[in-house]
C-alpha positions in Angstrom: -50.1 -6.3 -16.2 -47.1 -8.4 -14.9 -46.3 -8.3 -11.2 -43.0 -6.3 -11.8 -44.9 -3.7 -13.9 -47.2 -3.1 -10.9 -44.2 -2.5 -8.6 -43.1 1.1 -8.0 -39.3 1.1 -8.3 -39.0 4.4 -6.6 -41.2 3.6 -3.6 -41.4 -0.1 -3.1 -39.4 -1.2 0.0 -39.4 -4.7 -1.2 -37.0 -3.7 -4.0 -34.4 -2.2 -1.6 -32.7 -5.3 -0.4 -32.7 -7.1 -3.8 -33.8 -5.3 -6.9 -32.2 -7.8 -9.3 -35.2 -10.0 -10.0 -37.1 -6.8 -10.9 -34.2 -5.8 -13.2 -34.2 -9.2 -14.8 -37.9 -9.2 -15.4 -37.9 -5.8 -17.0 -34.9 -6.7 -19.2 -36.6 -9.9 -20.2 -39.6 -8.0 -21.4 -37.5 -5.3 -23.0 -34.3 -3.6 -21.9 -35.8 -0.2 -22.6 -39.3 0.5 -21.4 -41.4 3.0 -19.6 -42.5 2.4 -16.0 -46.0 3.5 -15.2 -45.6 5.3 -11.9 -43.4 8.3 -12.8 -43.4 8.2 -16.6 -39.6 7.3 -16.6 -38.1 5.2 -19.4 -35.9 2.6 -17.6 -32.8 1.3 -19.3 -31.7 -2.1 -18.0 -29.6 -3.4 -20.9 -25.9 -3.0 -21.1 -25.5 -1.9 -24.7 -28.5 0.5 -24.4 -27.1 2.0 -21.2 -23.7 2.6 -22.9 -25.5 4.3 -25.8 -27.3 6.7 -23.5 -24.3 7.5 -21.4 -22.1 8.2 -24.5 -24.6 10.4 -26.3 -24.4 13.8 -24.5 -25.7 15.6 -27.5 -29.0 13.8 -27.4 -29.3 13.3 -23.7 -28.9 16.2 -21.2 -27.6 15.7 -17.7 -29.6 18.6 -16.3 -31.7 16.4 -14.1 -29.1 13.6 -13.5 -29.2 14.2 -9.7 -33.0 14.6 -9.1 -34.8 12.8 -12.0 -38.5 13.6 -12.4 -39.3 14.3 -8.8 -39.1 18.1 -8.6 -40.6 18.5 -12.0 -39.4 20.7 -14.8 -40.3 24.4 -14.5 -42.3 24.4 -17.8 -43.9 21.8 -20.0 -41.4 20.1 -22.3 -43.2 20.3 -25.6 -42.0 20.1 -29.2 -39.4 18.0 -31.0 -36.4 19.8 -29.6 -36.4 20.9 -26.0 -32.7 22.0 -25.9 -33.7 25.7 -25.7 -36.1 25.1 -22.9 -33.4 23.3 -21.0 -31.0 26.2 -21.3 -33.6 28.8 -20.5 -34.7 27.0 -17.3 -31.6 25.1 -16.2 -30.8 27.5 -13.4 -34.2 26.8 -11.8 -33.4 23.1 -11.4 -31.9 21.7 -8.2 -28.1 21.3 -8.2 -27.9 23.1 -11.5 -24.4 24.4 -10.6 -23.0 21.0 -9.9 -20.6 19.2 -12.3 -22.9 16.1 -12.7 -25.7 18.2 -14.0 -23.7 20.3 -16.5 -23.7 19.7 -20.3 -21.0 20.6 -22.8 -19.5 23.1 -23.3 -19.8 24.3 -19.7 -19.1 20.8 -18.5 -16.0 20.5 -20.7 -14.6 23.7 -19.2 -15.3 22.7 -15.6 -14.0 19.2 -16.1 -10.7 20.7 -17.4 -10.3 22.2 -14.0 -10.8 18.9 -12.4 -8.1 17.3 -14.5 -5.6 19.7 -12.9 -6.3 17.8 -9.6 -5.8 14.3 -11.0 -2.6 14.3 -13.0 -0.6 11.1 -13.2 2.0 12.6 -10.8 -0.7 13.5 -8.3 -2.4 10.1 -8.5 1.0 8.4 -7.8 1.5 10.6 -4.8 -2.0 9.9 -3.6 -1.5 6.1 -4.0 1.5 6.3 -1.7 -0.4 8.2 0.9 -3.3 5.7 0.7 -1.0 2.8 1.8 0.1 4.8 4.8 -3.4 5.9 5.7 -4.7 2.3 5.4 -2.0 0.9 7.6 -2.5 3.6 10.3 -6.3 3.2 10.2 -6.1 -0.6 10.4 -3.7 -0.4 13.4 -6.4 1.5 15.2 -9.3 -0.5 13.9 -7.9 -3.9 14.6 -6.5 -3.3 18.0 -9.8 -4.1 20.0 -10.3 -7.3 18.1 -13.7 -6.3 16.9 -15.5 -3.3 15.6 -17.9 -1.8 13.1 -16.2 -1.8 9.7 -18.1 1.1 8.2 -17.6 3.6 11.0 -14.3 2.2 12.2 -12.5 1.9 8.9 -14.3 2.4 5.6 -15.8 5.8 6.4 -12.8 7.5 8.1 -10.3 6.0 5.7 -12.2 7.2 2.6 -12.6 10.6 4.1 -8.9 10.9 4.8 -8.0 9.8 1.3 -10.4 12.3 -0.2 -8.8 15.1 1.8 -5.4 14.1 0.5 -6.3 14.1 -3.2 -7.2 17.8 -3.6 -4.3 18.7 -1.4 -6.0 19.8 1.8 -3.1 20.9 4.0 -1.9 18.3 6.5 -2.5 20.6 9.4 -6.2 21.0 8.4 -7.1 17.4 7.6 -8.1 16.2 11.1 -10.3 19.2 11.5 -11.8 18.6 8.1 -12.5 15.0 9.0 -14.0 15.9 12.4 -16.1 18.6 10.8 -17.6 16.3 8.2 -18.0 13.3 10.5 -19.6 15.1 13.4 -23.2 14.4 13.9 -24.3 16.5 16.9 -27.2 15.5 19.2 -29.8 17.8 20.5 -28.2 18.1 23.9 -24.5 17.8 23.1 -23.8 21.5 23.5 -22.7 22.0 19.9 -23.0 25.5 18.6 -25.4 26.7 16.0 -22.7 26.9 13.3 -21.8 23.3 13.7 -25.5 22.3 13.7 -26.1 24.2 10.5 -23.0 22.5 8.9 -24.4 19.1 9.7 -27.3 19.9 7.4 -25.3 21.7 4.8 -22.0 19.9 4.2 -21.7 21.3 0.7 -21.8 24.8 2.0 -19.1 23.8 4.6 -16.9 22.5 1.8 -17.6 25.5 -0.5 -16.4 27.8 2.3 -13.3 25.9 3.0 -12.2 25.4 -0.6 -13.1 29.0 -1.5 -10.8 30.2 1.3 -8.0 27.9 0.0 -8.3 29.1 -3.6 -8.4 32.8 -2.6 -5.4 32.3 -0.4 -3.4 30.4 -3.1 -4.2 33.1 -5.7 -2.8 35.7 -3.4 0.2 33.6 -2.2 0.9 30.6 -4.5 2.7 27.7 -3.0 4.2 24.5 -4.4 1.1 22.4 -3.7 -1.9 20.9 -5.4 -4.3 23.7 -4.3 -2.1 26.3 -5.9 -2.2 24.4 -9.2 -5.9 24.3 -9.0 -6.2 27.9 -8.1 -4.0 28.9 -11.1 -5.8 26.6 -13.6 -7.6 28.2 -16.5 -10.4 27.2 -18.8 -9.4 25.7 -22.2 -9.8 29.1 -23.8 -7.3 30.6 -21.4 -9.8 32.5 -19.3 -9.6 32.5 -15.5 -12.5 30.9 -13.8 -14.3 32.4 -10.8 -13.2 31.3 -7.4 -16.7 29.8 -6.9 -16.3 27.6 -10.0 -12.9 26.3 -8.8 -14.3 25.7 -5.3 -17.3 23.8 -6.7 -15.0 21.5 -8.7 -12.9 20.7 -5.7 -16.1 20.2 -3.6 -17.6 17.9 -6.3 -14.4 15.7 -6.3 -14.5 15.6 -2.5 -18.2 14.7 -2.3 -18.3 12.3 -5.2 -15.9 9.8 -3.8 -17.0 9.5 -0.2 -20.2 7.4 0.0 -19.6 5.4 -3.2 -16.2 4.2 -2.0 -17.6 3.2 1.4 -20.3 1.2 -0.5 -17.6 -0.5 -2.5 -15.5 -1.3 0.5 -18.5 -2.7 2.4 -19.8 -4.8 -0.5 -16.2 -6.2 -1.1 -15.8 -7.1 2.6 -19.3 -8.7 2.6 -18.1 -11.0 -0.2 -15.0 -12.0 1.7 -17.0 -12.6 4.9 -19.5 -14.9 3.2 -16.9 -16.7 1.1 -13.8 -18.0 3.0 -12.7 -19.8 -0.1 -12.5 -16.4 -1.9 -10.2 -15.1 0.9 -7.9 -18.1 0.5 -7.8 -17.7 -3.3 -6.9 -14.0 -3.2 -4.2 -14.6 -0.7 -2.8 -17.3 -2.9 -3.3 -15.4 -6.2 -2.7 -11.8 -5.3 -2.7 -10.8 -9.0 -6.5 -11.4 -8.9 -7.1 -8.6 -6.4 -7.5 -5.7 -8.9 -10.0 -7.8 -10.9 -11.7 -8.8 -7.7 -12.4 -5.1 -7.1 -13.7 -4.7 -10.7 -16.0 -7.7 -10.2 -17.2 -6.4 -6.9 -18.2 -3.1 -8.6 -20.0 -5.0 -11.3 -21.8 -7.2 -8.8 -23.0 -4.3 -6.6 -22.8 -0.9 -8.3 -22.3 1.9 -5.8 -24.4 4.1 -8.1 -27.6 2.3 -8.9 -29.0 4.7 -11.5 -28.5 7.9 -13.4 -31.1 10.2 -15.0 -31.0 11.9 -18.4 -33.4 14.1 -20.4 -33.8 13.5 -24.1 -33.4 16.8 -26.1 -34.8 15.4 -29.4 -36.6 12.3 -30.5 -34.2 9.3 -30.7 -34.2 5.5 -30.6 -32.5 3.3 -28.0 -32.6 -0.4 -28.4 -35.3 -0.2 -31.0 -37.5 1.9 -28.8 -38.6 5.4 -29.8 -37.8 8.0 -27.2 -39.7 11.3 -27.7 -38.1 14.6 -26.9 -38.5 15.7 -23.2 -38.5 12.1 -21.9 -36.8 11.4 -18.6 -34.6 8.3 -18.9 -33.1 6.4 -16.1 -30.1 4.2 -16.8 -29.9 1.5 -14.2 -26.2 0.8 -13.8 -26.8 -2.2 -11.5 -29.1 -3.8 -14.0 -26.8 -3.2 -17.0 -24.0 -4.8 -15.1 -26.0 -8.0 -14.9 -27.1 -8.2 -18.5 -26.5 -11.8 -19.6 -26.0 -10.6 -23.2 -22.7 -9.0 -22.1 -21.7 -10.9 -18.9 -21.9 -14.7 -18.9 -23.7 -16.0 -15.8 -24.0 -12.4 -14.5 -25.4 -13.4 -11.1 -22.2 -15.4 -10.3 -19.3 -13.7 -8.7 -16.1 -14.6 -10.5 -12.9 -12.7 -9.5 -11.2 -13.9 -12.7 -14.0 -12.8 -15.0 -12.3 -11.7 -18.2 -14.5 -8.7 -18.9 -15.2 -7.6 -15.4 -13.7 -4.2 -16.2 -16.4 -3.6 -18.7 -18.8 -2.7 -15.9 -20.5 0.6 -15.8 -20.7 1.0 -12.0 -19.7 4.7 -12.4 -21.3 5.3 -15.8 -19.7 6.0 -19.1 -19.1 9.0 -21.3 -18.2 12.5 -20.2 -19.4 12.2 -16.6 -17.5 9.0 -15.8 -14.9 9.7 -13.1 -11.3 9.5 -14.2 -9.5 9.7 -10.9 -7.6 6.5 -10.0 -7.4 6.5 -6.3 -8.8 3.0 -6.6 -7.7 0.1 -8.8 -8.8 1.7 -12.1 -11.5 4.4 -11.9 -11.0 5.9 -8.5 -12.8 6.6 -5.2 -16.3 6.7 -6.5 -19.1 7.9 -8.7 -20.0 11.3 -9.9 -22.6 12.4 -7.4 -22.2 15.9 -6.0 -24.6 15.4 -3.1 -27.2 13.2 -1.7 -30.4 13.4 -3.7 -33.3 15.1 -2.1 -35.5 12.3 -3.4 -32.7 9.7 -3.3 -34.8 6.6 -2.8 -34.0 5.3 -6.2 -30.3 5.6 -5.5 -30.7 3.5 -2.3 -32.7 0.7 -4.0 -30.5 -2.3 -3.9 -27.7 -0.2 -2.5 -27.6 -1.6 1.0 -24.3 -3.4 0.5 -23.0 -2.7 3.9 -22.6 -5.9 6.0 -25.6 -6.6 8.1 -25.3 -8.2 11.5 -22.0 -9.7 12.6 -19.8 -12.2 10.8 -16.5 -13.8 11.6 -13.6 -12.4 9.5 -10.0 -13.5 9.9 -8.0 -10.3 10.5 -4.5 -11.8 10.6 -3.0 -12.1 7.1 0.4 -13.6 7.1 1.6 -11.0 4.7 0.3 -7.6 3.6 -2.8 -8.8 1.7 -2.3 -6.6 -1.4 1.4 -5.7 -1.2 3.5 -9.0 -1.1 6.6 -6.9 -1.9 6.4 -5.1 1.5 8.7 -6.2 4.3 7.2 -7.9 7.3 7.5 -4.8 9.5 4.4 -3.6 7.6 2.4 -6.7 8.5 -0.3 -6.2 11.1 0.5 -8.4 14.1 -1.7 -11.4 14.7 -4.5 -10.5 17.1 -6.5 -13.6 16.7 -9.8 -13.5 14.9 -11.7 -10.3 15.0 -15.3 -9.7 14.2 -16.7 -7.2 11.9 -20.3 -6.0 11.8 -19.8 -6.6 9.3 -31.4 -11.2 -27.8 -34.4 -9.2 -27.2 -36.2 -8.7 -30.6 -37.3 -5.2 -31.5 -40.9 -6.3 -31.8 -40.9 -7.3 -28.1 -39.9 -3.7 -27.2 -42.2 -1.9 -29.6 -44.4 0.6 -27.8 -42.5 0.7 -24.5 -40.9 4.1 -25.2 -43.7 6.0 -26.9 -45.8 8.5 -25.0 -49.5 8.4 -25.6 -52.1 10.6 -24.0 -54.5 7.7 -24.1 -52.4 5.0 -22.6 -49.6 6.7 -20.7 -50.2 10.2 -19.5 -47.4 12.7 -20.0 -45.6 13.6 -16.7 -47.2 16.8 -15.4 -44.2 19.1 -15.4 -46.2 22.0 -14.1 
């Protein structure tokens, strides 16, 4: 057994800081193979990952959030487990969340989401983002130093996400305070706020349910009224709870993933002064820089699927009932698709091919960022989210010197100088694999690899 085969991807702390040698070793052996600890087929190749993501008929998303850890309610036996999935879907954690839904239910609920992210709304949101960024930077830069995550990335992202679904202006500060608050044992916070700290989704459900009910009674000329009046593709009116869940999913999906993107992008700039200079001189590279940052450090490290029927991925047989994990971060460094994948290149021609947020029906379409938007498609932190954290610590560690005095607006050279942040000195911020090599990696065998004990 090779060293990497002995490592437990889901439990080994040594893989948290840098999982990429592990990914490379697995891919070199075979881009699709079964790991021995949790009976999960790991997909580390780019083409193979895209195949899985794009095939929602073969691969169910019912356990995309939790993977194999809670176990399936009944043994998954036979050559087609589709009926078992539908019979027991409601017993799975997060079964009512958009990321775990399959067509046609997912299609209907996603249609509601599209009412929130029309081209007009995205344009409005972009304008608001500039204003929010400037206001937040004015506050963050004033002391000359600060923690980038808590001082800028987190609050800024939260404010942007409140704007996109149209949370009323007068409610946004309370919204932000409520979701940012982390009460201590002796801070005098009431029991309601203590409970909210542990159940942010319930807090969001309540708020958006209230908004939708109010807008259905008294429509306004705002985004929430458009969402409240939206219908499914067949013309039927969704339950208030369905609409509230869609809005909540959008809100929750973009928060942490965007903070990860901002932190990893800043870390690159901190460590590479020459990259800062190049982006100031060639501002047209900034959008591609963001895409390359997403490729280099995917905010979403992996995504689970469950095979409904027997299939083949990358020349490997996948039996029905197999839990598959697509490793976005590994696929984004596949040398078969990205030349010199471990090298950061802001002018990389195919940087936009990355699958940092997946592909297929679950890929986010909102464009509050340069192309795909504020983040991935997670509805909530995973109860067994260790796999998501592996390699995800992209936030700057320690302190590093970062120039915080651009001579012009760093991304908007068309803006007048009145928008330029005044010089405050230098701040600091805490800142081709043959099929025969793969043969046998996907097959389940009671004599060599025991079936996962679903019961």
